[in-house]
C-alpha positions as CSV (number, residue, x, y, z in Angstrom):
1,M,-14.4,5.0,10.9
2,D,-11.3,5.4,13.1
3,D,-9.2,8.4,11.4
4,G,-6.4,7.8,14.4
5,I,-5.5,5.0,12.3
6,W,-3.3,7.4,10.6
7,D,-1.9,8.2,14.0
8,Q,0.1,5.1,13.7
9,D,4.1,4.9,12.9
10,S,4.3,5.8,8.7
11,D,7.2,3.2,8.7
12,A,4.3,0.7,9.6
13,S,2.1,1.1,6.9
14,L,-1.7,0.2,6.3
15,V,-3.1,-3.0,5.2
16,I,-6.9,-2.5,5.1
17,R,-10.1,-5.0,5.0
18,T,-11.9,-3.8,2.6
19,D,-14.0,-6.6,1.9
20,F,-15.7,-8.6,5.0
21,S,-17.5,-11.6,3.0
22,R,-14.3,-13.7,3.1
23,S,-12.9,-14.0,7.0
24,Q,-10.7,-17.0,6.4
25,E,-8.6,-15.2,3.2
26,W,-8.0,-12.3,5.0
27,E,-6.6,-14.2,7.7
28,E,-4.4,-16.0,5.4
29,I,-3.7,-12.8,3.6
30,Q,-2.3,-11.6,6.8
31,V,-0.1,-14.9,7.4
32,A,0.6,-14.7,4.1
33,I,2.2,-11.1,4.4
34,A,4.1,-11.5,7.8
35,E,5.8,-15.2,6.1
36,P,9.5,-13.9,5.8
37,Q,10.4,-13.9,2.2
38,T,13.6,-14.3,1.8
39,K,17.0,-15.4,3.5
40,E,17.7,-12.2,5.2
41,E,14.1,-12.7,6.6
42,F,12.5,-9.7,5.1
43,T,9.3,-8.9,6.3
44,A,6.4,-6.2,5.4
45,F,6.0,-3.8,8.0
46,V,2.4,-3.3,8.6
47,A,-0.1,-2.6,10.6
48,F,-3.6,-4.0,9.9
49,V,-7.2,-2.9,10.0
50,D,-10.2,-5.1,10.2
51,D,-12.9,-2.0,11.0
52,R,-16.1,-2.5,8.7
53,A,-16.3,1.6,8.4
54,F,-13.5,1.3,5.6
55,E,-15.7,-1.8,4.1
56,N,-15.8,-1.4,-0.2
57,I,-13.5,1.7,0.4
58,T,-12.0,2.7,-3.0
59,P,-8.8,4.2,-3.2
60,P,-9.8,8.0,-4.1
61,Q,-12.1,7.7,-1.4
62,L,-9.3,6.7,1.0
63,V,-6.4,9.3,-0.5
64,E,-9.4,11.9,0.7
65,M,-9.8,10.2,4.4
66,V,-5.6,10.9,4.7
67,P,-4.6,13.5,6.7
68,A,-2.4,16.5,5.3
69,D,0.4,16.0,7.8
70,S,0.3,12.1,7.3
71,D,3.5,10.6,6.7
72,H,2.7,7.7,5.2
73,A,3.6,6.6,1.4
74,V,1.7,4.6,0.6
75,A,-1.2,2.3,2.1
76,F,-2.7,-1.3,1.3
77,L,-5.7,-2.6,0.3
78,V,-7.2,-6.0,0.6
79,D,-10.5,-6.5,-0.9
80,A,-12.6,-8.5,-3.0
81,E,-10.2,-9.1,-6.0
82,T,-7.2,-9.8,-3.8
83,L,-9.5,-12.5,-2.1
84,T,-10.6,-13.7,-4.4
85,H,-7.6,-14.3,-7.0
86,P,-5.6,-17.3,-7.3
87,D,-2.6,-14.7,-6.7
88,R,-3.9,-12.8,-3.4
89,P,-2.9,-9.8,-5.0
90,I,-3.0,-7.1,-3.1
91,L,-4.1,-3.1,-3.9
92,V,-1.1,-0.4,-3.3
93,V,-2.3,3.2,-2.7
94,N,0.4,5.9,-3.5
95,L,-0.1,8.7,-0.7
96,D,3.1,10.3,-1.1
97,D,4.3,11.6,-4.4
98,E,5.7,14.7,-4.4
99,D,7.1,16.5,-7.6
100,D,11.0,15.3,-7.0
101,E,11.5,18.0,-10.0
102,D,10.2,21.3,-7.6
103,E,12.4,20.1,-4.8
104,D,13.0,23.5,-3.7
105,D,9.8,24.5,-3.7
106,E,7.9,25.5,-0.6
107,D,4.6,23.6,-1.6
108,D,6.4,20.7,-1.9
109,D,5.0,19.9,1.7
110,E,1.8,19.2,0.4
111,Q,0.5,15.7,-0.6
112,G,-0.9,14.4,-4.0
113,Q,1.2,17.5,-5.7
114,G,3.2,15.0,-7.9
115,P,1.4,13.1,-10.8
116,Q,1.5,9.4,-9.2
117,Y,-0.6,10.5,-6.0
118,S,-3.0,8.4,-5.6
119,A,-1.6,6.0,-8.5
120,T,-2.4,2.0,-7.8
121,F,-1.2,-1.6,-8.9
122,R,-1.5,-5.0,-7.2
123,V,1.3,-7.0,-5.6
124,V,1.2,-10.7,-4.8
125,P,1.8,-11.1,-1.4
126,S,5.2,-12.5,-1.7
127,E,6.8,-9.4,-2.8
128,M,4.9,-6.7,-0.6
129,W,8.2,-6.1,1.6
130,S,10.2,-5.1,-1.3
131,V,7.3,-3.1,-2.1
132,Q,6.4,-1.3,1.0
133,N,10.4,-1.2,2.7
134,N,11.5,0.3,-0.4
135,L,8.7,3.1,-0.6
136,T,8.9,3.5,3.1
137,I,12.2,4.9,3.3
138,A,12.2,5.9,0.0
139,N,15.1,3.9,-1.2
140,M,13.1,3.7,-4.7
141,D,10.0,5.2,-6.4
142,W,6.6,4.6,-7.2
143,E,7.7,3.9,-11.2
144,D,10.4,1.0,-10.1
145,F,7.3,-1.0,-9.2
146,A,4.7,0.6,-10.8
147,E,6.6,-0.1,-14.3
148,N,7.4,-3.2,-13.6
149,V,4.3,-4.6,-13.2
150,D,3.3,-7.9,-15.2
151,G,0.6,-7.4,-18.5
152,D,-2.2,-8.0,-15.3
153,G,-1.3,-4.9,-13.3
154,I,0.1,-6.8,-10.8
155,F,4.2,-6.8,-9.4
156,R,5.3,-10.2,-8.8
157,G,9.1,-9.1,-8.6
158,F,11.6,-7.8,-10.4
159,K,12.4,-9.6,-13.6
């Protein structure tokens, strides 16, 4: 498994392929994620990881792999549900959840201290830019998106 993936620029979130049974759908997802979605041409800034070492990896397994010094705020998993669901919802995994109430605490440099670390929700490709851009620069909080998912757990944009 390539642990060097975490060494990439943390401004580029990782989109990790975990299902290798549907190559055409994987290609389509990459195109959909990279396509500008607004008139300002906002896109998700991502790095695609297509490595069988990540086959069937779960969010808990993923967060165990993240180095303590990683600055990645989120990672995206393209799993079987992503590739088979008509809306292509990508699994978003929270990798950065410091407890904001204790900002002066010395332990804030430790990952996973907050209650939302490793939490997940799904996002459609057309809204991935918003999630990725805003969480990466801490312009918005995890809850801003997680609390705005539809009844099926998928974020389709702010209503």
